[in-house]
C-alpha positions as CSV (number, residue, x, y, z in Angstrom):
1,X,-154.4,37.6,45.9
2,X,-153.7,41.4,46.1
3,X,-154.8,42.7,42.6
4,X,-157.9,40.4,41.9
5,X,-160.3,42.7,43.3
6,X,-159.2,45.9,41.1
7,X,-159.1,44.1,38.1
8,X,-162.9,43.0,39.3
9,X,-163.1,47.1,39.1
10,X,-162.4,47.4,36.0
11,X,-164.6,44.2,34.7
12,X,-163.0,41.4,34.8
13,X,-165.1,38.4,36.7
14,X,-163.6,37.0,39.9
15,X,-161.9,33.6,38.3
16,X,-160.5,36.3,35.0
17,X,-158.9,38.5,38.3
18,X,-156.9,35.5,39.7
19,X,-156.1,33.8,36.8
20,X,-154.3,36.7,35.6
21,X,-152.7,37.8,38.6
22,X,-151.3,34.5,39.0
23,X,-150.3,34.5,35.7
24,X,-148.4,37.9,36.1
25,X,-146.9,36.9,39.8
26,X,-145.9,33.4,38.5
27,X,-145.5,33.9,34.5
28,X,-146.5,31.8,32.0
29,X,-147.9,27.6,32.6
30,X,-150.3,25.5,31.5
31,X,-154.2,25.3,32.6
32,X,-153.6,23.0,35.3
33,X,-150.9,24.7,37.0
34,X,-152.8,27.9,36.6
35,X,-155.9,26.6,38.0
36,X,-153.4,25.5,41.0
37,X,-152.0,28.8,41.7
38,X,-154.9,30.6,40.8
39,X,-157.4,28.6,42.9
40,X,-160.0,28.5,40.1
41,X,-161.3,24.8,39.2
42,X,-159.2,23.4,36.6
43,X,-162.7,23.4,34.2
44,X,-163.3,27.0,35.0
45,X,-160.1,28.0,34.5
46,X,-159.5,27.1,31.0
47,X,-163.0,28.6,30.5
48,X,-162.0,31.7,32.0
49,X,-158.6,31.7,30.0
50,X,-160.4,31.9,26.8
51,X,-162.2,34.9,27.8
52,X,-159.0,37.1,28.7
53,X,-157.6,35.6,25.3
54,X,-160.6,37.4,23.7
55,X,-160.2,40.7,25.6
56,X,-156.5,40.6,24.8
57,X,-155.0,40.2,28.5
58,X,-153.8,36.9,27.9
59,X,-151.5,34.9,25.4
60,X,-151.5,31.2,24.4
61,X,-147.7,30.0,23.5
62,X,-147.6,26.8,21.4
63,X,-145.0,24.1,22.2
64,X,-144.4,20.7,22.3
65,X,-146.8,19.1,24.9
66,X,-149.2,21.2,27.0
67,X,-150.1,24.7,25.8
68,X,-148.7,27.8,28.0
69,X,-150.8,30.6,28.6
70,X,-149.3,34.1,29.4
71,X,-150.4,37.4,30.7
72,X,-150.2,40.1,28.4
73,X,-148.1,43.0,30.1
74,X,-150.6,45.2,32.5
75,X,-151.0,48.3,30.1
76,X,-153.2,46.6,28.3
77,X,-155.2,46.8,31.1
78,X,-155.9,50.7,30.4
79,X,-156.6,50.1,27.1
80,X,-159.1,47.6,28.0
81,X,-161.0,50.6,30.2
82,X,-160.5,52.6,27.1
83,X,-162.4,50.6,24.7
84,X,-165.0,49.9,26.9
85,X,-165.0,54.3,27.8
86,X,-165.4,54.6,23.7
87,X,-168.1,52.0,23.7
88,X,-169.8,53.7,26.9
89,X,-169.0,57.1,24.7
90,X,-170.9,55.9,21.8
91,X,-174.0,55.0,23.1
92,X,-174.6,57.6,25.8
93,X,-177.2,59.4,23.4
94,X,-179.1,56.7,23.4
95,X,-178.8,56.0,26.4
96,X,-179.9,59.4,27.5
97,X,-182.7,59.5,25.1
98,X,-184.5,56.5,26.5
99,X,-183.6,57.7,29.7
100,X,-185.6,61.3,29.6
101,X,-188.1,59.3,27.7
102,X,-188.9,57.2,30.4
103,X,-188.0,59.4,33.0
104,X,-189.9,62.5,31.9
105,X,-191.6,64.6,34.9
106,X,-194.5,63.5,36.3
107,X,-196.9,65.2,38.6
108,X,-200.5,66.2,39.8
109,X,-202.4,68.6,41.1
110,X,-206.0,69.9,41.8
111,X,-207.6,73.5,40.3
112,X,-210.8,74.5,41.7
113,X,-214.1,76.3,40.2
114,X,-214.2,78.3,37.0
115,X,-211.4,79.5,38.0
116,X,-210.2,76.1,37.9
117,X,-211.2,75.4,34.3
118,X,-210.0,78.8,33.0
119,X,-206.7,77.5,33.9
120,X,-207.4,73.9,32.4
121,X,-208.6,75.4,29.2
122,X,-205.1,77.6,29.3
123,X,-202.9,74.4,30.3
124,X,-204.7,72.7,27.0
125,X,-203.8,75.8,24.6
126,X,-200.2,75.6,25.9
127,X,-200.0,72.0,25.0
128,X,-201.7,72.5,21.5
129,X,-202.6,68.8,21.1
130,X,-206.3,67.5,19.9
131,X,-208.6,66.8,22.9
132,X,-209.7,63.6,24.3
133,X,-213.1,63.5,26.2
134,X,-215.5,61.2,27.7
135,X,-218.4,62.3,29.4
136,X,-218.6,65.2,27.9
137,X,-221.5,67.9,29.1
138,X,-220.3,71.0,27.9
139,X,-219.6,72.4,31.2
140,X,-217.2,74.9,28.9
141,X,-220.5,76.8,28.2
142,X,-221.2,78.0,30.9
143,X,-222.4,81.6,31.0
144,X,-219.5,82.3,33.2
145,X,-217.2,81.4,30.6
146,X,-218.7,83.0,27.7
147,X,-216.3,85.5,27.0
148,X,-213.0,83.4,27.8
149,X,-214.4,80.3,26.0
150,X,-214.7,82.6,22.9
151,X,-211.1,83.7,22.8
152,X,-210.5,80.1,23.9
153,X,-211.8,78.3,20.5
154,X,-210.1,80.9,18.6
155,X,-207.0,80.1,19.6
156,X,-207.5,76.8,19.4
157,X,-208.6,76.6,16.1
158,X,-205.5,78.4,15.0
159,X,-203.6,76.5,16.6
160,X,-205.5,73.8,14.4
161,X,-206.8,71.6,17.9
162,X,-209.6,68.8,16.9
163,X,-211.8,68.1,19.9
164,X,-213.4,64.7,20.2
165,X,-215.6,64.3,22.3
166,X,-217.9,61.2,23.6
167,X,-221.0,63.0,25.2
168,X,-223.2,62.1,27.6
169,X,-226.7,61.0,26.3
170,X,-228.4,64.3,27.7
171,X,-226.3,66.5,26.2
172,X,-228.7,66.5,22.9
173,X,-231.8,67.4,24.8
174,X,-230.6,70.3,27.3
175,X,-227.8,71.9,25.6
176,X,-228.1,70.6,21.7
177,X,-226.4,73.3,20.5
178,X,-222.7,72.7,22.3
179,X,-221.7,70.0,20.1
180,X,-222.5,71.6,16.6
181,X,-220.5,74.5,17.9
182,X,-217.5,72.5,19.2
183,X,-217.6,70.6,15.6
184,X,-217.3,66.7,15.0
185,X,-216.4,64.4,15.6
186,X,-218.4,63.5,18.5
187,X,-220.6,60.8,19.9
188,X,-222.9,60.1,22.6
189,X,-222.9,57.0,24.9
190,X,-225.3,55.6,26.6
191,X,-227.9,57.0,28.9
192,X,-227.2,54.6,31.3
193,X,-224.1,55.8,31.5
194,X,-224.4,59.4,32.0
195,X,-222.6,60.5,35.3
196,X,-221.5,64.2,37.0
197,X,-217.5,63.6,36.4
198,X,-215.9,63.5,32.9
199,X,-212.3,62.6,32.0
200,X,-210.6,64.6,29.3
201,X,-207.0,63.3,27.4
202,X,-204.1,65.6,25.5
203,X,-201.0,65.7,25.2
204,X,-198.7,64.1,28.8
205,X,-202.2,65.8,30.4
206,X,-205.3,63.7,32.6
207,X,-207.5,65.5,33.6
208,X,-211.0,64.3,35.2
209,X,-213.7,66.5,37.0
210,X,-216.0,66.2,39.9
211,X,-218.9,68.5,39.9
212,X,-220.2,69.2,36.2
213,X,-223.5,69.6,35.3
214,X,-225.2,70.3,31.6
215,X,-223.7,73.2,30.1
216,X,-222.6,74.5,33.6
217,X,-219.9,74.9,36.2
218,X,-221.1,73.6,39.5
219,X,-219.8,75.8,42.6
220,X,-217.9,72.6,44.2
221,X,-216.2,72.1,40.6
222,X,-212.8,69.6,41.5
223,X,-210.4,68.9,38.4
224,X,-207.7,66.6,38.9
225,X,-204.7,67.4,36.3
226,X,-202.2,64.2,36.4
227,X,-199.0,64.6,33.8
228,X,-197.6,61.5,32.3
229,X,-196.7,60.9,28.8
230,X,-197.4,57.1,29.5
231,X,-200.4,57.6,31.9
232,X,-202.2,60.0,28.9
233,X,-201.6,57.3,26.5
234,X,-203.2,54.8,28.0
235,X,-205.9,56.8,28.5
236,X,-205.9,57.6,24.9
237,X,-206.2,54.3,23.8
238,X,-209.0,53.3,26.2
239,X,-210.8,56.1,24.8
240,X,-210.7,55.0,21.4
241,X,-212.0,51.1,22.9
242,X,-215.0,53.1,23.7
243,X,-215.2,55.2,20.8
244,X,-215.1,52.3,18.4
245,X,-217.8,50.8,20.3
246,X,-220.1,53.7,19.7
247,X,-222.4,53.8,16.7
248,X,-222.6,57.3,14.8
249,X,-224.8,60.2,16.0
250,X,-228.2,59.2,14.6
251,X,-227.6,55.6,14.3
252,X,-228.3,55.4,18.3
253,X,-231.5,53.5,19.6
254,X,-233.4,56.3,21.8
255,X,-234.0,55.0,25.4
256,X,-237.1,54.2,26.2
257,X,-239.5,56.2,29.0
258,X,-240.1,54.3,32.1
259,X,-244.0,53.8,32.5
């Protein structure tokens, strides 16, 4: 079979290719003869012939006795290829859309210290979407960020950004003014779950912090930024789970002091 590989490249199966070439080479014949000439088992040959008929590459000639099958002239192959090209052209916009959504740029990088906190907040403004934080400590209110924070809050208000905070329990005791300034909605995590870290999610960003204090930024603050639409959506789902499990402010039980 000289051209079988070419036919497979054009989209025919191995059996279809062998049968089509046999019909081109030897002319029309019945299924038994086609199977013999193509080297394809008779049962498989019958199925392949009917697929070739559906593709417009083989025609049936009805006569007394056995049905004869003939190859349609090779120019039909070009029509076959063009039809596939037309179908691909029609599907390409949707395929590109799917590709871009799944292949959105993903990256990760690190900020450090007070200036890193400013960079993080600038990015949040650039994205301009609601922010969801767990383990919030009011670190934005570090005195070194005062002027910058005032500007940030004004710009965030212009963009109609809402802050959704799950604060550490101690915020109520150590920086009670913070929740009122950033505004609702906010809740407080149980005291047993306080840590020096926090997680912030906005747009396609997931940001984790190590080295936060209540109302302050520690000198060794490290901010890990991950940009991934799918990861960010997962974190928002987990944040929502924690939010739904927490009571409204004022309805939480005050932790008992250890004797």
